[in-house]
C-alpha positions as CSV (number, residue, x, y, z in Angstrom):
1,M,-119.8,15.5,23.8
2,P,-120.1,14.3,20.2
3,T,-116.7,13.8,18.3
4,Q,-116.3,14.7,14.7
5,P,-116.6,11.8,12.4
6,N,-113.3,10.6,10.9
7,P,-113.7,11.4,6.9
8,Q,-111.8,8.1,6.1
9,V,-114.3,6.1,7.9
10,G,-117.2,7.9,6.1
11,Q,-115.5,7.1,2.9
12,W,-115.1,3.3,3.7
13,L,-118.6,3.0,4.8
14,N,-119.7,4.6,1.4
15,T,-117.5,2.1,-0.6
16,K,-117.8,-1.2,1.7
17,A,-121.3,-0.8,3.0
18,G,-123.2,1.1,0.4
19,P,-126.8,0.7,-0.6
20,D,-125.8,-2.0,-3.0
21,D,-124.0,-4.2,-0.4
22,T,-126.5,-6.0,1.7
23,H,-124.2,-8.8,3.1
24,L,-124.7,-9.0,6.8
25,W,-120.9,-9.2,7.7
26,T,-120.1,-6.2,5.9
27,W,-122.6,-4.1,7.8
28,M,-121.5,-5.5,11.2
29,E,-117.9,-4.6,10.3
30,A,-119.0,-1.1,9.4
31,F,-120.7,-0.9,12.6
32,L,-117.6,-1.7,14.4
33,I,-115.5,0.8,12.5
34,D,-118.2,3.6,13.1
35,R,-117.9,2.9,16.8
36,Q,-114.1,3.1,16.6
37,A,-114.3,6.3,14.6
38,Q,-116.5,7.5,17.7
39,R,-113.6,6.9,19.9
40,M,-115.6,4.3,22.1
41,A,-113.8,2.4,24.7
42,A,-111.9,-0.6,23.8
43,G,-114.2,-2.8,26.1
44,T,-117.1,-1.2,24.5
45,I,-115.8,-2.4,21.0
46,H,-114.8,-5.7,22.3
47,F,-118.4,-6.1,23.8
48,Y,-120.0,-5.3,20.4
49,R,-117.6,-7.5,18.7
50,A,-118.4,-10.5,20.7
51,K,-122.2,-10.0,20.4
52,L,-122.2,-9.3,16.7
53,R,-120.2,-12.4,16.3
54,L,-122.8,-14.5,17.9
55,L,-125.4,-12.8,16.0
56,G,-123.8,-13.4,12.8
57,K,-123.4,-17.1,13.7
58,F,-127.0,-17.3,14.6
59,C,-128.0,-15.7,11.3
60,E,-125.8,-18.0,9.3
61,G,-127.3,-20.9,10.9
62,Q,-130.9,-19.6,9.9
63,A,-129.7,-19.1,6.4
64,I,-129.7,-15.2,6.8
65,T,-126.6,-13.8,5.2
66,R,-128.0,-10.5,3.8
67,I,-130.0,-7.5,5.0
């Protein structure tokens, strides 16, 4: 059953990761906040955080910092 989004998270996403912000880490953080707002399990959030950290480090190594 889908949960209702937290309006504060939506506001944060609109201000932090809006169309003008293309920084990779900002979008990764926004993704994690969205998953927390969906009340996903702590283990799931931990899994996503670990994988995003690896992806972010790889992208930085390739000089990719914006999307």
